[in-house]
Structure formats: C-alpha cells, structure tokens
C-alpha positions as CSV (number, residue, x, y, z in Angstrom):
1,X,10.0,30.6,-19.3
2,X,6.3,29.7,-18.5
3,X,6.8,26.1,-19.8
4,X,9.7,25.9,-17.3
5,X,7.5,27.3,-14.5
6,X,4.6,24.9,-15.5
7,X,7.0,21.9,-15.4
8,X,8.5,23.1,-12.1
9,X,5.0,23.6,-10.6
10,X,3.9,20.2,-11.7
11,X,7.0,18.5,-10.2
12,X,6.7,20.3,-6.9
13,X,2.9,19.6,-6.8
14,X,3.5,15.9,-7.6
15,X,6.0,15.7,-4.7
16,X,3.6,17.6,-2.4
17,X,0.7,15.3,-3.3
18,X,2.8,12.2,-2.8
19,X,3.9,13.5,0.6
20,X,0.3,14.3,1.6
21,X,-0.7,10.8,0.5
22,X,1.7,9.2,3.0
23,X,5.3,9.5,1.6
24,X,6.1,11.4,4.9
25,X,8.3,9.4,7.2
26,X,5.7,7.5,9.2
27,X,5.7,7.8,12.9
28,X,4.0,5.1,15.0
29,X,2.9,3.2,11.9
30,X,1.1,6.2,10.5
31,X,0.6,7.3,6.9
32,X,1.8,4.3,5.0
33,X,0.1,4.5,1.7
34,X,0.3,2.1,-1.2
35,X,2.5,3.3,-4.1
36,X,-0.4,3.2,-6.6
37,X,-2.1,6.3,-5.1
38,X,0.7,8.8,-6.0
39,X,1.1,7.1,-9.4
40,X,-2.6,7.5,-10.2
41,X,-2.4,11.2,-9.2
42,X,0.7,11.7,-11.3
43,X,-1.2,10.3,-14.3
44,X,-4.2,12.6,-13.7
45,X,-1.8,15.6,-13.3
46,X,-0.2,14.8,-16.6
47,X,-3.6,14.6,-18.3
48,X,-4.6,17.9,-16.7
49,X,-1.4,19.6,-17.8
50,X,-2.4,19.2,-21.5
51,X,-5.9,20.6,-20.8
52,X,-4.6,23.8,-19.1
53,X,-1.7,24.7,-21.4
54,X,-3.8,27.1,-23.5
55,X,-5.2,28.9,-20.4
56,X,-1.7,29.2,-19.0
57,X,-0.3,30.7,-22.2
58,X,-3.2,33.2,-22.4
59,X,-2.7,34.3,-18.9
60,X,1.0,34.5,-19.4
61,X,0.5,36.9,-22.3
62,X,-1.7,39.1,-20.2
63,X,0.8,39.1,-17.4
64,X,3.7,39.9,-19.7
65,X,1.8,42.9,-21.1
66,X,0.8,44.1,-17.7
67,X,4.0,43.6,-15.8
68,X,7.7,43.3,-16.5
69,X,8.7,43.0,-12.8
70,X,11.3,40.4,-12.0
71,X,10.4,37.6,-9.5
72,X,11.4,38.6,-6.0
73,X,13.3,36.3,-3.6
74,X,11.2,33.9,-1.6
75,X,11.0,32.9,2.0
76,X,11.4,29.3,3.1
77,X,7.7,28.9,3.6
78,X,6.8,30.4,0.2
79,X,7.1,27.5,-2.3
80,X,5.4,29.2,-5.2
81,X,5.2,32.8,-6.6
82,X,1.7,34.1,-7.0
83,X,1.6,33.1,-10.7
84,X,2.9,29.6,-9.8
85,X,0.3,29.2,-7.1
86,X,-2.4,30.1,-9.6
87,X,-1.0,27.6,-12.1
88,X,-0.8,24.9,-9.4
89,X,-4.3,25.7,-8.3
90,X,-5.7,25.4,-11.9
91,X,-3.9,22.1,-12.2
92,X,-5.4,20.9,-8.8
93,X,-8.9,22.1,-9.9
94,X,-8.5,20.0,-13.0
95,X,-7.4,17.0,-10.9
96,X,-10.4,17.5,-8.6
97,X,-12.7,17.5,-11.6
98,X,-11.1,14.4,-13.2
99,X,-11.4,12.3,-10.1
100,X,-14.9,13.6,-9.5
101,X,-14.1,15.4,-6.2
102,X,-16.4,18.3,-7.1
103,X,-20.1,18.9,-7.1
104,X,-22.2,20.0,-10.1
105,X,-21.0,23.6,-9.8
106,X,-17.3,22.6,-9.7
107,X,-16.9,23.2,-5.9
108,X,-14.8,20.5,-4.2
109,X,-16.8,18.2,-1.9
110,X,-15.7,16.6,1.4
111,X,-16.4,13.1,0.2
112,X,-14.4,13.7,-3.0
113,X,-11.5,15.2,-1.2
114,X,-11.4,12.3,1.3
115,X,-11.6,9.8,-1.5
116,X,-8.7,11.5,-3.3
117,X,-6.4,12.0,-0.4
118,X,-7.0,8.7,1.4
119,X,-7.3,6.4,-1.6
120,X,-5.9,3.0,-0.9
121,X,-4.8,3.9,2.6
122,X,-5.7,1.1,5.1
123,X,-4.9,3.0,8.3
124,X,-8.2,4.1,9.9
125,X,-6.5,7.0,11.7
126,X,-5.2,8.5,8.5
127,X,-8.6,8.2,6.9
128,X,-10.3,9.9,9.9
129,X,-7.6,12.7,9.8
130,X,-8.2,13.2,6.1
131,X,-12.0,13.4,6.7
132,X,-11.5,15.9,9.5
133,X,-9.0,18.0,7.5
134,X,-11.3,18.0,4.5
135,X,-14.2,19.2,6.6
136,X,-12.2,21.9,8.4
137,X,-10.6,23.2,5.2
138,X,-13.8,23.3,3.2
139,X,-15.5,25.2,6.1
140,X,-12.6,27.6,6.1
141,X,-12.8,28.0,2.3
142,X,-16.5,28.7,2.5
143,X,-16.0,31.3,5.2
144,X,-13.4,33.2,3.3
145,X,-15.1,33.1,-0.1
146,X,-18.6,33.5,-1.3
147,X,-20.1,30.2,-2.5
148,X,-20.7,31.1,-6.1
149,X,-19.9,28.8,-9.0
150,X,-16.1,28.8,-8.8
151,X,-14.6,29.8,-12.1
152,X,-11.3,31.1,-13.5
153,X,-8.9,32.5,-10.9
154,X,-11.3,32.1,-8.0
155,X,-11.6,28.4,-8.7
156,X,-7.8,27.9,-9.1
157,X,-7.1,29.9,-5.9
158,X,-9.7,27.9,-3.9
159,X,-8.3,24.6,-5.2
160,X,-4.8,25.5,-4.1
161,X,-5.9,26.8,-0.7
162,X,-7.8,23.6,-0.1
163,X,-4.8,21.5,-1.1
164,X,-2.4,23.5,1.1
165,X,-4.7,23.4,4.1
166,X,-5.4,19.6,3.8
167,X,-1.7,18.9,3.2
168,X,-0.7,20.9,6.3
169,X,-3.2,19.1,8.5
170,X,-2.2,15.7,7.2
171,X,1.5,16.5,7.8
172,X,0.6,17.4,11.3
173,X,-1.2,14.1,11.8
174,X,1.7,12.1,10.2
175,X,4.2,13.9,12.4
176,X,2.2,12.9,15.5
177,X,1.1,16.5,16.3
178,X,-2.6,15.8,16.3
C-alpha cells in the first residue's frame, strides 16, 4: 500500500513540478519552458525516491502501529493526505538538496529555489515572478516556523509548504493574475 502511495505521490509531484516549470497553458507568451527542465527534475526525483524508501517504510510501520484509521474522502483542493504530503515533502527536500537549493543547514535558499524553478526559462517575466515567489514563500516559511536546522518531519513539511506556495504563485503569474 505504501509503495503505491509513494509511486502515486511521485507521479502527482512530477506533474505538479512540470506544471510549475511552465507546462501550464501559456497566456500572452508566458511560461514557455524548455522540455529539458522537467526531465531533469524527473531524474532527480527518481534518484531521491531510492534514498527515502527506508525512511518511508520506517514511518509507515510507526503509523500502522499507531493508527488503523481509513483514509477519509478528500476535497478538490486537497491533493494529498497528511501522510502523502509528508512523503512528497521528504522527496522535495531531497530534490532541493540534490540540486543544491539549500544552505549548509539544509534550509532552502532563494537563489537555489529560483535556479530550480526557472532553469532554462528564457522569459524574463517568469524569472522575476519565480524570484518574487521564492522570496515571499521563504519569508512566510520563516514566519511560521522557527529557523532551526530543519530535520525529519519539520524539514519535509517545510519543503512541501514552499513547493505549494511557489507553485501557486507561478500558476497565478502564468494565468495572468499577477
């Protein structure tokens, strides 16, 4: 079951990252990214999946012992369950580390996030929107969490929150709602 969830999370995450990198229907010539950017991220995600399998299995065993509750139905806006969000966040944190989008303590950096989300994009407006989104989302993350060395669940949750925030802001830009 958790292997299925992990694969499902990876697929949804890959589609979401591809969308945030410009696969959204462009409006006014916006958000046209080269195909290589999503392919590179897909490769990094595949590499990260192998690294976090053991952590997922260990957490799954703890969750199975602690709870036997069945997954509840989800609303349209709720793409992941809490466990799936955590798995996706851990996968994202691994991606951030692999592409050197974090500082020495493992906390994502503005420059690293901009480099990741705007890689290969030639459109200046998209690059600026990515820089602004990264700045705003990091500021929001710093306000809502203590800036300690992110580790474990905190690190995974932070990575997912940043991804979701930046993706939403880039979707707004690509839709022309900036």
